[in-house]
C-alpha positions in Angstrom: 0.8 -8.4 -19.2 1.9 -11.8 -20.5 4.7 -12.6 -23.0 4.7 -15.2 -25.8 8.1 -14.5 -27.2 7.0 -12.1 -30.0 5.5 -9.4 -27.9 3.3 -8.7 -25.0 -0.5 -9.1 -24.8 -3.0 -8.2 -22.2 -5.2 -10.9 -20.6 -8.3 -9.5 -19.1 -10.9 -11.3 -17.1 -14.7 -10.7 -17.6 -16.1 -8.2 -15.3 -19.6 -7.3 -14.0 -20.8 -4.1 -12.5 -23.5 -4.3 -9.9 -25.5 -1.6 -8.1 -24.2 -0.6 -4.6 -27.3 -2.3 -3.1 -26.3 -5.8 -4.4 -25.1 -8.5 -2.2 -22.2 -10.6 -3.7 -19.2 -12.4 -2.3 -16.3 -14.3 -3.8 -17.1 -17.8 -5.0 -20.8 -16.8 -5.7 -22.0 -18.3 -9.0 -23.5 -15.9 -11.6 -25.3 -17.1 -14.7 -25.2 -15.0 -17.9 -27.7 -15.2 -20.7 -25.8 -12.5 -22.8 -24.9 -13.8 -26.3 -21.3 -15.0 -26.5 -21.1 -15.0 -22.7 -23.8 -17.6 -21.9 -23.2 -19.8 -18.9 -22.2 -19.9 -15.3 -19.3 -17.8 -13.9 -17.7 -17.8 -10.5 -17.0 -14.5 -8.8 -13.2 -14.4 -8.2 -12.9 -10.9 -6.8 -15.3 -8.3 -5.5 -14.2 -4.6 -5.6 -16.6 -2.0 -4.1 -16.1 1.4 -5.7 -16.8 4.7 -4.1 -18.3 7.7 -5.9 -15.6 10.1 -7.2 -17.0 13.1 -5.4 -18.1 11.6 -2.1 -17.2 8.6 0.1 -20.4 6.8 -0.6 -20.5 3.4 -2.4 -21.2 3.9 -6.1 -21.2 0.4 -7.4 -19.6 -3.0 -7.1 -17.2 -4.5 -9.7 -16.8 -8.2 -9.8 -14.1 -10.2 -11.7 -15.5 -13.5 -13.1 -14.1 -16.9 -14.0 -16.0 -19.1 -16.5 -17.1 -22.4 -15.2 -16.8 -25.2 -17.8 
């Protein structure tokens, strides 16, 4: 949370979900062609997530930073 004096607001970073078979590391560059999110992004954090009912890798969540 961040505060601007009149209240609190939540700043969220763009995220990307990839299949468990993907290979991605921090500082990789990912290019988006999705409307309103077009352009290159740097992977700032990689979070592998396990399946809820087993210990197998379900998918990979990446936090992104826009590159201007």
